[in-house]
C-alpha positions as CSV (number, residue, x, y, z in Angstrom):
1,X,-83.4,-184.2,-48.9
2,X,-86.4,-182.1,-49.7
3,X,-88.4,-180.9,-46.7
4,X,-92.0,-179.8,-46.9
5,X,-93.3,-176.4,-45.9
6,X,-96.0,-178.1,-43.9
7,X,-93.5,-179.8,-41.6
8,X,-91.6,-176.6,-41.2
9,X,-94.7,-174.8,-40.2
10,X,-95.5,-177.6,-37.7
11,X,-92.1,-177.4,-36.1
12,X,-92.2,-173.5,-35.9
13,X,-95.7,-173.8,-34.3
14,X,-94.3,-176.3,-31.8
15,X,-91.3,-174.0,-31.0
16,X,-93.7,-171.1,-30.5
17,X,-95.8,-173.2,-28.2
18,X,-92.7,-174.1,-26.3
19,X,-92.0,-170.4,-25.7
20,X,-89.5,-169.7,-28.4
21,X,-91.3,-166.8,-30.2
22,X,-88.1,-165.7,-31.9
23,X,-87.6,-168.9,-33.9
24,X,-86.8,-168.2,-37.5
25,X,-85.8,-170.3,-40.5
26,X,-84.0,-170.0,-43.8
27,X,-84.5,-172.2,-46.8
28,X,-81.2,-173.9,-47.8
29,X,-80.7,-176.5,-50.5
30,X,-84.0,-178.3,-50.0
31,X,-84.0,-178.1,-46.2
32,X,-84.4,-175.3,-43.7
33,X,-81.9,-173.9,-41.2
34,X,-83.4,-173.1,-37.8
35,X,-82.4,-170.1,-35.6
36,X,-83.5,-169.6,-32.0
37,X,-82.4,-166.4,-30.2
38,X,-80.3,-165.6,-33.3
39,X,-78.3,-168.8,-32.9
40,X,-78.2,-171.5,-35.6
41,X,-79.4,-174.6,-33.7
42,X,-79.9,-177.0,-36.5
43,X,-82.3,-177.6,-39.3
44,X,-85.0,-179.6,-41.0
45,X,-83.7,-182.2,-43.4
46,X,-86.0,-184.8,-45.1
47,X,-88.8,-183.7,-42.8
48,X,-86.7,-184.5,-39.7
49,X,-85.7,-182.0,-37.0
50,X,-82.0,-182.2,-36.4
51,X,-80.0,-180.1,-33.8
52,X,-76.3,-179.5,-33.4
53,X,-74.4,-181.7,-31.0
54,X,-73.5,-179.8,-27.9
55,X,-72.2,-180.8,-24.4
56,X,-75.1,-181.6,-22.1
57,X,-77.4,-182.9,-24.8
58,X,-76.4,-186.5,-24.2
59,X,-79.0,-186.8,-21.5
60,X,-81.8,-186.8,-24.0
61,X,-80.6,-190.0,-25.7
62,X,-81.1,-188.7,-29.2
63,X,-79.8,-190.7,-32.2
64,X,-76.8,-189.3,-34.1
65,X,-77.5,-189.0,-37.9
66,X,-75.8,-187.3,-40.9
67,X,-78.2,-184.9,-42.6
68,X,-76.6,-185.1,-46.0
69,X,-73.4,-186.6,-47.4
70,X,-70.1,-185.2,-46.0
71,X,-71.9,-183.3,-43.2
72,X,-71.2,-183.3,-39.5
73,X,-73.3,-185.6,-37.4
74,X,-76.4,-184.0,-35.7
75,X,-78.9,-185.2,-33.2
76,X,-82.3,-186.4,-34.4
77,X,-85.1,-184.9,-32.3
78,X,-87.8,-187.5,-32.1
79,X,-90.0,-185.7,-29.6
80,X,-91.3,-182.9,-31.8
81,X,-94.9,-183.6,-30.7
82,X,-94.0,-183.3,-27.0
83,X,-93.7,-179.5,-26.4
84,X,-91.9,-179.8,-23.0
85,X,-89.3,-182.2,-24.3
86,X,-88.7,-180.1,-27.4
87,X,-88.3,-177.0,-25.2
88,X,-85.7,-178.8,-23.1
89,X,-83.7,-180.0,-26.1
90,X,-83.8,-176.5,-27.8
91,X,-82.9,-174.7,-24.5
92,X,-79.9,-177.0,-23.9
93,X,-78.8,-176.6,-27.6
94,X,-79.0,-172.8,-27.6
95,X,-77.2,-172.5,-24.2
96,X,-74.5,-175.0,-25.3
97,X,-73.9,-173.2,-28.6
98,X,-73.8,-169.8,-26.9
99,X,-71.2,-171.2,-24.4
100,X,-69.1,-172.6,-27.3
101,X,-69.4,-169.8,-29.8
102,X,-68.5,-166.4,-28.4
103,X,-67.8,-164.7,-31.7
104,X,-70.2,-162.5,-33.8
105,X,-70.0,-164.8,-36.8
106,X,-72.0,-167.5,-34.9
107,X,-75.1,-165.3,-34.8
108,X,-77.7,-164.6,-37.5
109,X,-77.3,-161.0,-38.7
110,X,-80.3,-158.7,-38.3
111,X,-82.0,-157.9,-41.6
112,X,-81.2,-154.3,-42.4
113,X,-81.5,-154.4,-46.2
114,X,-77.8,-153.8,-46.5
115,X,-75.0,-156.2,-47.4
116,X,-71.4,-155.7,-46.5
117,X,-68.8,-157.4,-48.6
118,X,-65.2,-157.4,-47.5
119,X,-62.5,-158.3,-50.0
120,X,-58.9,-158.6,-48.9
121,X,-56.4,-158.2,-51.7
122,X,-52.8,-158.9,-51.6
123,X,-50.6,-157.1,-54.1
124,X,-47.0,-158.0,-54.4
125,X,-44.8,-155.8,-56.5
126,X,-41.8,-157.6,-58.0
127,X,-39.1,-155.4,-59.6
128,X,-38.3,-156.3,-63.2
129,X,-35.0,-157.9,-63.9
130,X,-32.6,-155.8,-65.7
131,X,-31.5,-157.4,-68.9
132,X,-27.8,-157.5,-69.9
133,X,-26.8,-154.7,-72.3
134,X,-26.8,-155.7,-75.9
135,X,-23.4,-156.0,-77.5
136,X,-22.7,-154.5,-80.9
137,X,-21.8,-157.3,-83.1
138,X,-19.7,-155.8,-85.9
139,X,-17.6,-157.8,-88.2
């Protein structure tokens, strides 16, 4: 599942040539996650470009593959060399994901050097049981 930096650089160059100057990546467990327009569109796994399955992408006839065990299926982009075909696939994927995911958690946060951690705690107070009074045992 290890992807090479050379293949990542090639894919990023192809995306830039296709007009996606805002394409970014993050290294993740031997692969790379790809973001376009701050939307996670897929990743590079085993030196293969995979994108998320979205409505409208069926027209490209891409093969469904599993990037790693127990993962959701993704589409294998075979036309990485063809800049126009790659641009069409990425455009449909980004637009499809934007239509599906309308919440802020679906976007890559801007790097500000700060990290916010939210911890929700639930505290339940249970009153102590009163014990029965002790009896004097005198004989």
